[in-house]
C-alpha positions as CSV (number, residue, x, y, z in Angstrom):
1,M,21.1,-9.1,-17.4
2,D,19.4,-5.8,-17.9
3,I,15.9,-4.8,-17.0
4,E,13.7,-4.7,-20.1
5,K,10.5,-2.8,-20.7
6,S,7.8,-3.2,-23.4
7,I,4.3,-2.0,-24.1
8,L,1.6,-4.5,-25.2
9,P,-0.6,-3.5,-28.1
10,N,-3.4,-2.7,-25.6
11,G,-1.2,-0.2,-23.7
12,M,-0.2,-2.4,-20.7
13,T,3.4,-2.0,-19.6
14,V,5.5,-5.2,-19.2
15,I,8.8,-5.0,-17.2
16,T,11.2,-8.0,-16.6
17,D,14.3,-8.4,-14.5
18,P,15.8,-11.7,-15.6
19,M,17.9,-13.5,-13.0
20,P,19.0,-16.7,-14.9
21,Q,20.8,-18.1,-11.9
22,L,17.4,-18.6,-10.1
23,S,14.9,-21.4,-10.3
24,S,11.9,-19.4,-9.2
25,A,10.2,-16.2,-10.2
26,A,8.0,-13.4,-8.9
27,V,5.3,-12.0,-11.1
28,G,2.6,-9.4,-10.4
29,V,0.3,-6.7,-11.7
30,W,0.3,-3.2,-10.3
31,V,-2.8,-1.1,-11.0
32,N,-2.5,2.7,-10.8
33,A,-5.6,3.0,-8.7
34,G,-6.4,2.7,-5.0
35,G,-8.3,4.5,-2.2
36,R,-7.7,7.9,-3.8
37,N,-9.7,6.9,-6.9
38,E,-12.9,6.2,-4.9
39,T,-15.9,8.3,-4.3
40,E,-17.3,8.6,-0.8
41,P,-20.3,6.3,-1.2
42,V,-18.0,3.4,-2.2
43,M,-15.1,4.2,0.1
44,G,-13.1,1.0,0.5
45,V,-14.2,-0.5,-2.8
46,S,-10.6,-0.8,-4.0
47,H,-9.8,-3.0,-1.0
48,M,-13.0,-5.1,-1.4
49,L,-12.1,-5.6,-5.1
50,E,-8.7,-6.8,-4.1
51,H,-10.4,-9.4,-1.9
52,M,-12.9,-10.5,-4.5
53,A,-10.4,-10.9,-7.4
54,F,-9.3,-14.3,-6.1
55,K,-12.9,-15.4,-5.4
56,G,-13.6,-16.9,-8.8
57,T,-13.8,-16.1,-12.5
58,G,-15.8,-17.4,-15.4
59,R,-13.2,-20.3,-15.8
60,R,-12.2,-21.0,-12.2
61,S,-13.8,-21.1,-8.8
62,A,-12.1,-19.5,-5.8
63,R,-11.0,-23.0,-4.7
64,Q,-9.7,-23.8,-8.1
65,I,-7.6,-20.7,-8.2
66,A,-6.0,-21.5,-4.8
67,E,-5.5,-25.2,-5.7
68,E,-3.9,-24.6,-9.1
69,I,-1.2,-22.2,-7.8
70,E,-0.6,-24.2,-4.6
71,A,-0.4,-27.5,-6.4
72,V,2.8,-26.3,-8.0
73,G,4.2,-24.8,-4.8
74,G,3.2,-21.3,-5.7
75,Y,2.1,-18.4,-3.5
76,M,-0.3,-15.6,-4.2
77,N,-1.3,-12.4,-2.5
78,A,-2.5,-8.8,-3.0
79,Y,-2.5,-5.5,-1.3
80,T,-4.3,-2.1,-1.6
81,S,-2.8,1.3,-0.9
82,R,-4.1,4.8,-1.5
83,E,-2.6,5.0,-5.0
84,Q,-2.1,1.4,-6.1
85,T,-3.5,-2.1,-5.9
86,A,-1.2,-5.0,-6.5
87,F,-1.7,-8.7,-7.3
88,H,1.4,-10.9,-7.1
89,M,2.5,-14.5,-7.2
90,R,5.7,-16.5,-6.6
91,T,6.3,-19.8,-8.5
92,L,8.9,-22.1,-9.9
93,K,10.3,-21.4,-13.4
94,P,8.1,-24.1,-15.2
95,D,4.9,-22.6,-13.8
96,V,5.4,-18.9,-14.6
97,G,2.9,-19.3,-17.5
98,L,0.2,-20.6,-15.1
99,A,0.7,-17.7,-12.7
100,I,0.4,-15.2,-15.6
101,D,-2.7,-16.9,-16.9
102,I,-4.4,-16.8,-13.5
103,L,-3.5,-13.1,-13.0
104,G,-5.0,-12.3,-16.4
105,D,-8.1,-14.4,-15.6
106,I,-8.8,-12.8,-12.2
107,L,-8.3,-9.2,-13.5
108,I,-10.3,-9.5,-16.7
109,H,-13.0,-12.1,-16.0
110,P,-13.8,-11.8,-12.2
111,A,-17.1,-13.4,-11.4
112,F,-18.0,-11.2,-8.4
113,D,-20.2,-14.1,-7.2
114,Q,-22.9,-12.8,-4.8
115,T,-22.4,-15.6,-2.3
116,E,-18.6,-14.9,-2.3
117,L,-19.3,-11.2,-1.9
118,E,-21.5,-11.7,1.1
119,R,-18.8,-14.0,2.7
120,E,-16.0,-11.6,1.9
121,R,-18.0,-8.7,3.2
122,Q,-18.0,-10.4,6.6
123,V,-14.3,-10.9,6.4
124,V,-13.7,-7.2,5.7
125,L,-16.0,-6.2,8.5
126,Q,-14.0,-8.4,10.8
127,E,-10.8,-6.7,9.5
128,L,-12.3,-3.3,10.3
129,G,-13.1,-4.5,13.8
130,Q,-9.6,-5.9,14.3
131,A,-8.1,-2.5,13.2
132,R,-10.4,-0.7,15.6
133,D,-9.3,-3.0,18.4
134,T,-5.6,-2.3,17.6
135,P,-4.9,1.3,18.8
136,D,-1.4,1.4,17.3
137,D,-3.0,0.6,14.0
138,I,-6.2,2.7,13.9
139,V,-4.3,5.7,15.2
140,F,-2.8,6.1,11.7
141,D,-6.3,6.3,10.1
142,H,-7.0,9.1,12.5
143,L,-3.8,10.8,11.5
144,Q,-4.6,10.6,7.8
145,A,-8.1,11.9,8.4
146,V,-6.8,15.0,10.2
147,A,-4.0,15.7,7.8
148,F,-6.3,15.4,4.8
149,P,-9.9,15.9,5.9
150,E,-12.9,15.4,3.7
151,Q,-10.9,14.1,0.7
152,P,-10.0,10.6,-0.6
153,M,-6.4,11.0,0.7
154,G,-7.7,11.1,4.2
155,W,-10.2,8.2,3.9
156,P,-9.4,4.8,5.4
157,I,-8.3,2.2,2.8
158,L,-10.7,-0.4,4.3
159,G,-13.7,1.9,4.1
160,N,-16.1,1.9,7.0
161,E,-18.9,-0.4,8.2
162,K,-21.5,1.7,6.4
163,T,-19.9,1.5,3.0
164,V,-18.6,-2.1,3.2
165,S,-22.1,-3.2,4.3
166,R,-23.7,-1.9,1.1
167,F,-21.2,-2.8,-1.6
168,T,-22.9,-4.4,-4.6
169,R,-21.6,-6.4,-7.6
170,D,-22.3,-3.3,-9.7
171,D,-20.1,-1.2,-7.5
172,L,-17.2,-3.5,-8.0
173,S,-17.8,-3.8,-11.8
174,T,-18.2,-0.1,-12.2
175,Y,-15.0,0.7,-10.3
176,M,-13.0,-1.9,-12.1
177,G,-14.3,-0.8,-15.5
178,A,-13.2,2.8,-14.8
179,N,-9.8,2.1,-13.3
180,Y,-8.5,-1.3,-14.4
181,L,-7.4,-0.1,-17.9
182,A,-4.4,-1.3,-19.8
183,S,-2.4,1.9,-19.8
184,S,-2.9,2.2,-16.0
185,M,-1.5,-1.3,-15.3
186,V,2.1,-2.6,-15.1
187,F,3.1,-6.2,-15.2
188,V,6.4,-7.0,-13.6
189,A,8.3,-10.3,-13.6
190,S,11.7,-11.0,-12.0
191,G,13.8,-14.1,-11.4
192,A,13.8,-17.1,-13.7
193,V,12.1,-15.4,-16.6
194,E,13.0,-14.3,-20.2
195,H,11.5,-11.1,-21.6
196,A,10.4,-12.5,-24.9
197,Q,8.6,-15.4,-23.2
198,V,6.9,-13.1,-20.7
199,L,5.8,-10.8,-23.5
200,E,4.2,-13.7,-25.3
201,L,2.4,-15.0,-22.2
202,T,1.2,-11.6,-21.1
203,N,0.0,-10.7,-24.6
204,A,-2.2,-13.8,-24.5
205,A,-3.3,-13.6,-20.8
206,F,-4.2,-9.8,-20.9
207,D,-5.4,-9.6,-24.5
208,G,-9.0,-8.9,-23.3
209,L,-7.9,-6.0,-21.1
210,K,-9.7,-2.8,-21.9
211,P,-7.4,-0.1,-23.3
212,G,-7.2,3.4,-21.9
213,T,-5.9,5.3,-18.9
214,A,-7.8,5.8,-15.6
215,A,-8.7,9.3,-14.5
216,G,-6.3,10.7,-11.9
217,P,-7.4,11.2,-8.3
218,M,-8.5,14.4,-6.7
219,S,-5.5,16.5,-5.7
220,A,-4.5,16.1,-2.1
221,R,-4.6,19.1,0.2
222,Y,-2.9,19.0,3.5
223,V,-4.9,20.8,6.2
224,G,-3.8,19.4,9.6
225,G,-5.5,19.8,13.0
226,E,-6.0,17.7,16.1
227,T,-8.2,14.8,17.2
228,R,-8.3,12.8,20.4
229,V,-10.1,9.4,20.9
230,A,-10.5,8.3,24.6
231,Q,-10.1,4.6,25.3
232,D,-9.4,2.6,28.5
233,L,-5.9,1.6,27.7
234,E,-2.5,1.4,29.4
235,Q,-0.7,3.5,26.8
236,V,-1.3,6.7,24.9
237,H,-0.7,6.3,21.2
238,V,0.2,9.6,19.6
239,T,0.9,10.4,16.0
240,Y,2.1,13.7,14.5
241,A,2.1,14.7,10.8
242,F,3.9,17.6,9.1
243,P,3.7,18.6,5.4
244,G,6.2,16.7,3.4
245,V,7.0,16.3,-0.3
246,S,5.7,14.1,-3.1
247,N,7.6,11.1,-4.5
248,T,8.5,13.1,-7.6
249,D,9.9,16.1,-5.7
250,P,13.6,16.9,-6.1
251,D,13.9,16.8,-2.3
252,F,12.3,13.3,-2.0
253,Y,15.5,11.5,-1.0
254,T,16.5,14.3,1.4
255,F,13.1,13.9,2.9
256,Q,13.7,10.2,3.4
257,V,17.1,10.7,4.9
258,Y,15.8,13.3,7.3
259,A,13.1,10.9,8.5
260,A,15.5,8.1,9.0
261,A,18.0,10.2,10.9
262,L,15.2,11.6,13.1
263,G,13.5,8.3,14.0
264,G,14.4,5.5,11.7
265,G,16.2,3.1,14.1
266,M,17.7,2.6,17.5
267,S,20.5,5.0,16.7
268,S,18.1,7.8,15.6
269,R,17.8,11.0,17.6
270,L,14.2,10.3,18.8
271,F,15.0,6.8,20.0
272,Q,18.1,7.8,21.7
273,E,16.7,10.9,23.4
274,A,13.2,9.7,24.3
275,R,13.7,6.1,25.1
276,E,17.4,5.4,25.9
277,K,18.2,8.6,27.8
278,R,14.9,9.6,29.4
279,G,12.8,6.4,29.4
280,L,9.7,8.3,28.2
281,C,8.3,5.7,25.9
282,Y,8.6,2.1,24.7
283,S,8.2,2.8,21.0
284,I,9.0,5.9,18.9
285,Y,9.8,6.3,15.2
286,A,9.5,8.7,12.3
287,F,8.5,7.9,8.7
288,A,8.4,9.7,5.4
289,Q,5.1,9.0,3.5
290,A,5.2,10.3,-0.1
291,A,2.5,10.1,-2.6
292,S,2.3,11.3,-6.2
293,D,1.4,14.9,-5.3
294,S,1.9,15.2,-1.6
295,G,3.6,13.8,1.5
296,I,3.8,13.9,5.2
297,L,6.6,13.5,7.7
298,G,5.0,11.3,10.4
299,I,6.0,10.4,13.9
300,Y,4.5,7.7,16.2
301,V,5.0,7.3,19.9
302,G,3.6,4.8,22.4
303,T,3.9,6.3,25.8
304,G,2.3,6.8,29.2
305,E,-0.4,9.4,29.9
306,G,1.9,11.4,32.1
307,E,4.7,11.4,29.6
308,A,2.7,12.4,26.5
309,Q,3.0,16.2,27.1
310,E,6.7,16.1,27.8
311,I,7.5,14.0,24.8
312,S,5.7,16.4,22.4
313,G,8.1,19.1,23.4
314,L,11.1,16.8,23.0
315,I,10.0,15.8,19.5
316,A,9.7,19.5,18.4
317,G,13.2,20.2,19.9
318,E,14.8,17.2,18.1
319,M,13.3,18.1,14.8
320,D,14.7,21.6,15.0
321,S,18.1,20.3,16.3
322,L,18.5,17.8,13.5
323,A,17.8,20.4,10.8
324,A,20.5,22.7,12.3
325,T,23.1,20.2,13.5
326,A,22.9,17.0,11.5
327,T,26.3,15.3,11.4
328,E,27.9,13.4,8.5
329,E,27.8,10.2,10.6
330,E,24.1,10.6,11.1
331,V,23.4,11.2,7.4
332,S,25.6,8.2,6.5
333,R,23.7,5.9,8.9
334,A,20.4,7.1,7.5
335,K,21.4,6.5,3.9
336,A,22.6,3.0,4.8
337,Q,19.1,2.2,6.1
338,M,17.4,3.1,2.9
């Protein structure tokens, strides 16, 4: 069956992808707001709100939310990125209505209970500590901060200890009121669903959603530079970023193919040359990160202190070489990975 799209009276978009041969469904809400929609005093509030959404509403406690969906074999989760926040569930066909009702409840009537906020604050602070203790994770926050300094595009999605420690219920409510608006939200259902039924259920569950469109984020401005963080580790974790293209640019797919051919798998140029032929590193890969108005070509390598300088020159050489001498076979392999 074909994908169908409708707009609810309040402006929320509803998209369904019916798969009648299935007995289960995936449903979710994608909000067109994330880290880039924050101001510096509340850096990380998008992520904190994602955590708090499941922590109780006017109708359900945090435990009731978890028990209701798990009692029918369902699964729920959420994630935050720089431009979106998503809340999604998987459930069997008879329980799609329950999943939609819970999603509407947590996104329209969150309690933001103070006790739950204090508890979740500690969880996020632990998450920050875990990221800081994971060098091949935190290095990407450093990369983003250098590529896009002093602007939301360069801020860490989790925020920092200072901002997370002072979040209030008003901060969450204010951010949600400004960004969780109907025309900036998309509901998607796929699997054992019917478009007409989903429209009826979402119309009821999201009837109280505030109409309107959230303000767009500050334009991203690539700057670049260099930063080094000394730690007592066995490996050197190095990242590189080069200006790329946005996800609406005509060259977006060429950008993706180039990154895959450069460092997208074990057959890629970087992996073959740096690891297989020279043994200079354990891990090396390239990635194309594209946002609505900007992008970067990124490269990560985990290597030894003595090899870091040599591998930088190798990467520059392989980038130039691929641009000049890419083969049809390489392009075909890169496309197959996408």
